[in-house]
C-alpha positions in Angstrom: 187.0 92.2 -51.3 183.9 92.6 -53.9 182.7 89.3 -56.0 184.2 89.9 -59.5 182.4 89.2 -63.0 183.8 86.7 -65.6 187.1 88.1 -66.5 188.0 89.5 -70.0 191.1 90.3 -71.5 193.0 91.2 -75.0 195.5 89.4 -77.4 198.7 91.3 -77.8 199.0 90.5 -81.4 195.4 91.3 -82.9 194.1 93.5 -79.7 190.8 91.8 -79.8 189.0 91.3 -76.6 188.1 87.5 -75.2 187.2 85.7 -72.3 189.5 84.3 -69.9 188.6 81.1 -71.2 188.3 81.7 -74.8 191.3 83.4 -75.2 193.8 80.4 -75.1 192.1 78.6 -77.8 192.0 82.1 -79.9 196.1 82.5 -79.3 196.1 78.8 -81.0 194.4 80.4 -84.2 195.1 84.1 -84.1 196.2 85.2 -87.6 198.2 88.0 -86.2 200.3 85.7 -84.2 200.7 83.2 -87.0 202.3 86.2 -88.9 204.6 87.0 -86.0 205.6 83.4 -86.0 206.1 83.0 -89.8 208.1 86.3 -89.6 210.4 84.9 -86.9 211.0 81.6 -88.5 212.1 83.2 -91.6 214.7 85.1 -89.7 218.0 84.4 -88.4 218.5 81.9 -85.2 217.7 78.6 -84.1 214.4 76.8 -83.5 213.7 75.7 -79.7 211.3 74.8 -77.6 208.8 77.5 -76.8 206.3 76.9 -73.8 202.8 78.9 -73.4 202.4 79.2 -69.7 198.8 80.7 -68.3 199.7 82.6 -65.1 197.1 83.8 -62.7 196.8 85.3 -59.1 196.0 82.2 -56.6 193.1 84.1 -54.9 192.1 86.8 -57.3 191.7 84.6 -60.7 190.4 87.6 -62.7 194.0 88.5 -62.7 195.9 86.7 -65.4 198.7 86.2 -68.2 199.5 84.1 -71.1 203.2 84.3 -71.7 205.4 82.2 -74.1 208.7 81.3 -72.7 212.0 80.0 -74.0 212.5 76.3 -72.8 216.0 77.1 -72.1 215.5 80.0 -69.9 215.3 80.0 -66.1 212.8 80.2 -63.3 215.0 83.2 -62.2 213.7 84.9 -65.9 210.2 83.9 -64.8 210.7 85.4 -61.3 211.9 88.8 -62.8 209.2 89.0 -65.5 206.4 88.4 -62.7 208.2 91.1 -60.4 208.3 93.7 -63.3 204.6 93.3 -64.3 202.8 92.3 -61.2 204.6 92.3 -58.1 207.6 94.1 -57.1 207.2 96.6 -54.4 209.9 96.7 -51.7 212.7 94.0 -52.7 211.2 91.0 -51.2 212.4 87.2 -51.2 210.4 84.9 -53.6 210.4 81.1 -54.0 209.0 78.6 -56.6 207.0 75.5 -55.5 206.6 72.5 -58.0 203.1 70.5 -57.4 200.4 71.8 -54.6 199.8 71.2 -51.0 201.8 68.9 -48.8 203.2 67.5 -52.0 204.8 70.9 -53.2 208.4 71.0 -53.1 210.7 74.0 -53.6 212.6 74.3 -56.9 215.6 76.5 -57.5 215.4 79.7 -59.5 218.5 78.3 -61.4 216.7 75.6 -63.3 215.6 75.7 -66.8 211.9 75.6 -67.6 212.1 72.7 -70.1 213.9 70.5 -66.9 211.0 71.7 -64.8 207.5 71.4 -66.7 205.9 68.4 -68.1 202.1 68.9 -69.4 199.8 69.1 -66.4 202.3 70.2 -64.1 201.6 73.2 -61.4 203.9 75.7 -60.4 203.4 78.1 -57.5 205.5 81.5 -57.4 205.6 83.1 -53.7 206.5 86.7 -53.8 207.0 88.4 -50.0 206.8 86.0 -47.0 205.2 88.3 -44.9 202.3 89.5 -47.0 202.4 87.0 -49.5 201.6 87.0 -53.2 200.8 83.8 -54.7 201.0 82.9 -58.7 200.1 80.0 -60.0 201.9 79.0 -63.2 200.6 76.2 -65.5 201.7 74.6 -68.9 199.3 74.9 -71.7 201.0 74.3 -75.0 204.3 73.6 -76.5 205.6 74.6 -79.9 209.0 74.3 -81.7 210.1 77.5 -83.6 212.2 80.4 -83.8 211.3 82.8 -80.5 209.5 85.9 -81.3 212.1 88.1 -79.4 215.6 87.6 -78.0 214.1 88.2 -74.5 213.0 85.2 -72.5 209.5 85.8 -72.3 206.7 87.1 -74.7 203.5 88.6 -73.3 200.5 87.3 -75.5 197.3 88.0 -73.5 196.6 89.6 -70.1 193.4 90.4 -68.3 191.6 94.1 -68.7 191.8 95.7 -65.1 188.8 95.0 -63.5 186.4 97.5 -63.5 185.5 99.1 -59.9 183.0 101.2 -58.5 183.2 104.4 -56.5 181.9 103.6 -52.7 180.4 107.0 -52.6 178.5 107.3 -56.0 178.8 103.8 -57.8 180.4 105.6 -60.8 183.5 103.8 -62.3 186.5 104.1 -59.8 189.9 105.2 -60.3 191.8 105.0 -57.1 192.0 103.0 -53.8 192.0 104.4 -50.2 194.8 102.6 -48.3 193.1 103.8 -44.9 189.8 102.2 -45.8 191.7 99.3 -46.7 193.9 98.8 -43.4 191.8 100.4 -40.8 188.2 99.7 -42.1 189.0 96.4 -43.8 186.9 98.0 -46.8 187.7 97.8 -50.6 187.6 101.7 -50.7 187.7 102.8 -54.5 186.7 106.0 -55.3 186.1 107.9 -58.6 188.2 111.1 -59.6 185.6 113.5 -58.1 184.9 111.8 -54.7 188.9 111.2 -54.4 189.0 114.8 -53.6 186.7 114.9 -50.6 187.2 111.4 -48.9 188.1 112.1 -45.5 191.0 109.3 -45.0 194.4 111.0 -45.5 196.6 109.4 -42.5 198.3 106.9 -44.8 198.7 109.3 -47.6 196.8 109.8 -50.6 194.7 107.3 -52.5 196.6 105.4 -55.1 195.9 105.0 -58.6 194.0 101.7 -59.5 196.4 99.4 -61.8 196.3 96.1 -63.3 198.2 93.8 -60.7 196.6 91.5 -58.3 199.1 93.0 -55.4 197.5 96.4 -55.2 196.9 97.5 -51.9 199.5 95.1 -50.3 202.4 96.2 -48.7 204.3 99.0 -50.7 202.6 98.1 -54.1 201.4 101.0 -56.2 202.3 99.9 -59.7 202.6 100.7 -62.7 202.0 97.0 -63.7 203.5 97.4 -67.1 205.0 94.8 -69.0 208.9 94.8 -68.1 209.6 94.5 -71.7 
């Protein structure tokens, strides 16, 4: 798989682009996010603890999400969200592990977020125990206020889909050849022109590139959209 440049993403509130490193600081000061928080706090409902989570793929770190999750919601809610935005292909099993390495312990999905996280803790999410996708979840910040939505999770920022180049002409790519990937172990990305003439077809047509680290694994073909 090719080496990646420093990842960039955009803020869901103001739609501006930032680096992966700077967007966490931006979210703490974003004027549009502050407006959304003020509107929520002025409305009905009860204030609660809200957790800012940084989520990233364990191996392809150019894929990341910044989420705000209600602390009273469960890891099952987080599992459902990660499946929807990044992972779901064939209904595979999944699990959460608290900690890293030999100190990691499986933790039940029924546990509420507020009973799992303390600042500095690391949570790992494994989807599919055959062709596994591993996601790392870290607690970034906590605030008290009324949720921005009735849903368990709000997407605050995410990476832009990494730029890929066509293996035939070096122009921007839009597709991935699965036969190149499986048979030749080549990350065979193709532009819209060369996808028509590329010879590999035994594994079906090349699939569109989508903003997910699971692309090219198992039966995953996107669309990698936020589930709500």
